[in-house]
C-alpha positions as CSV (number, residue, x, y, z in Angstrom):
1,M,-99.2,99.3,-52.3
2,S,-100.2,100.6,-55.5
3,S,-102.8,103.5,-56.5
4,S,-105.8,100.3,-57.0
5,G,-104.8,99.2,-53.5
6,R,-103.2,95.8,-54.4
7,P,-99.6,95.3,-53.5
8,I,-96.7,95.7,-56.0
9,Q,-95.4,92.5,-56.8
10,R,-91.7,92.4,-56.9
11,F,-89.9,89.8,-59.4
12,T,-86.7,88.9,-57.4
13,L,-84.3,86.1,-57.4
14,R,-82.4,85.9,-53.8
15,A,-80.1,83.8,-52.7
16,N,-82.4,81.8,-50.2
17,E,-84.3,80.9,-54.1
18,R,-81.3,79.1,-55.2
19,L,-80.5,75.4,-55.0
20,K,-76.8,75.6,-53.5
21,L,-76.3,72.6,-51.5
22,R,-74.7,69.7,-52.7
23,K,-76.8,67.8,-50.8
24,Q,-80.2,69.5,-52.3
25,I,-78.6,68.8,-56.1
26,E,-77.7,65.2,-54.8
27,T,-80.9,64.3,-53.5
28,L,-83.0,66.1,-56.6
29,F,-80.7,64.4,-59.4
30,W,-81.6,60.8,-57.4
31,K,-84.7,61.3,-56.8
32,G,-85.7,64.1,-59.0
33,E,-88.7,63.8,-61.8
34,A,-86.9,65.0,-65.7
35,F,-89.1,66.5,-68.4
36,S,-88.1,69.0,-71.4
37,V,-89.4,72.2,-73.5
38,F,-86.3,72.3,-75.6
39,P,-84.3,74.4,-75.2
40,I,-84.3,73.3,-71.4
41,K,-84.3,69.9,-69.4
42,V,-85.8,70.2,-66.0
43,I,-85.4,68.2,-62.9
44,Y,-87.5,68.6,-59.9
45,F,-88.6,67.3,-56.9
46,L,-91.2,68.1,-54.5
47,Q,-89.8,68.0,-51.2
48,R,-91.8,68.7,-47.4
49,I,-90.8,71.2,-45.3
50,P,-91.2,72.0,-41.4
51,D,-91.2,76.1,-41.4
52,D,-93.2,78.0,-43.8
53,Q,-90.8,81.1,-44.1
54,A,-88.5,79.0,-46.7
55,S,-88.9,79.7,-49.9
56,K,-91.4,77.7,-52.2
57,A,-88.7,76.5,-54.8
58,L,-85.2,76.1,-54.8
59,T,-84.0,76.7,-58.1
60,G,-80.1,75.9,-60.1
61,F,-79.4,76.4,-63.6
62,S,-76.4,74.9,-65.8
63,V,-75.4,75.6,-69.3
64,P,-73.0,72.5,-70.4
65,K,-69.5,73.7,-71.4
66,R,-70.0,70.3,-73.6
67,K,-72.7,72.4,-75.8
68,I,-71.6,75.5,-75.6
69,K,-67.6,75.7,-75.7
70,H,-67.0,79.3,-74.5
71,A,-67.3,81.1,-71.0
72,V,-69.1,84.2,-71.9
73,K,-71.4,82.5,-74.4
74,R,-72.5,79.9,-71.5
75,N,-73.1,82.8,-68.4
76,R,-74.8,84.9,-71.1
77,I,-77.4,81.9,-71.5
78,R,-77.5,81.4,-67.8
79,R,-78.1,85.1,-67.0
80,I,-80.9,84.9,-69.4
81,L,-82.1,81.7,-68.1
82,R,-82.3,83.6,-64.7
83,E,-84.1,86.4,-66.1
84,A,-86.8,84.5,-67.6
85,W,-87.0,82.4,-64.0
86,R,-87.4,85.9,-62.0
87,L,-90.0,87.1,-64.3
88,N,-92.2,83.9,-64.5
89,K,-92.0,82.2,-61.3
90,A,-95.0,84.1,-60.0
91,E,-97.6,81.9,-61.6
92,L,-96.1,78.8,-60.4
93,Y,-95.3,79.4,-57.0
94,E,-99.4,80.1,-56.6
95,T,-99.5,76.5,-57.6
96,I,-97.2,74.8,-54.6
97,P,-99.0,73.4,-52.1
98,P,-98.7,74.6,-48.4
99,G,-95.8,72.7,-46.4
100,M,-94.1,71.9,-49.7
101,Q,-90.9,72.8,-51.3
102,L,-90.1,72.6,-54.9
103,H,-86.3,71.9,-55.8
104,C,-85.9,72.3,-59.6
105,F,-82.5,72.4,-61.9
106,L,-83.2,74.0,-65.2
107,I,-80.3,72.7,-67.6
108,F,-79.6,73.8,-71.3
109,I,-79.6,71.5,-74.3
110,G,-79.3,73.6,-77.0
111,N,-76.6,74.5,-78.7
112,Q,-77.5,77.9,-80.1
113,P,-77.5,80.8,-77.7
114,L,-80.7,82.2,-76.8
115,P,-83.2,85.1,-76.5
116,L,-84.4,86.5,-74.2
117,D,-88.3,86.6,-75.3
118,K,-87.6,82.7,-76.3
119,A,-86.1,81.9,-72.7
120,Q,-89.2,83.7,-71.6
121,E,-91.5,81.6,-74.0
122,T,-90.2,78.0,-72.6
123,I,-90.4,79.0,-69.2
124,K,-93.7,79.7,-69.3
125,K,-94.1,76.5,-70.7
126,I,-92.5,75.3,-68.4
127,T,-94.5,76.5,-65.1
128,A,-97.6,75.8,-67.2
129,Q,-96.3,71.8,-67.2
130,F,-95.3,72.3,-63.8
131,S,-98.9,73.4,-62.7
132,K,-100.6,70.4,-64.5
133,K,-98.1,68.4,-62.9
134,L,-98.6,69.2,-59.1
135,R,-102.6,69.7,-60.0
136,Q,-102.9,65.8,-60.3
137,P,-103.0,63.8,-56.9
138,S,-99.9,62.1,-56.3
139,A,-100.5,58.3,-57.0
């Protein structure tokens, strides 16, 4: 608890919040919807889950070898994307309906390495778009 009596928010990205299972990734790419906020393409799928103990969202990150040739640069971009997501995911989690889990995959589509402040700005735009899409009633 903080001095004001509110619980302290922890900005973490745990293993159970990562999209890792092949079946989940395949389902995401087959059934998911996509949108882009340059330099990131987002593929997402909202899935019903039986227990409330699971994470609100599972997220994967990818930087294609075709766009960024050097592994060191790809790893750095992926690390920056994870950091930006970790710091800005909280507002998105509040909009995900109970009993549902968001599966999303962030794919870097730019040609140049991305600084952290630009990545955070892009992730904020992505979470705003997610919030807008999740608030719309499903047709």
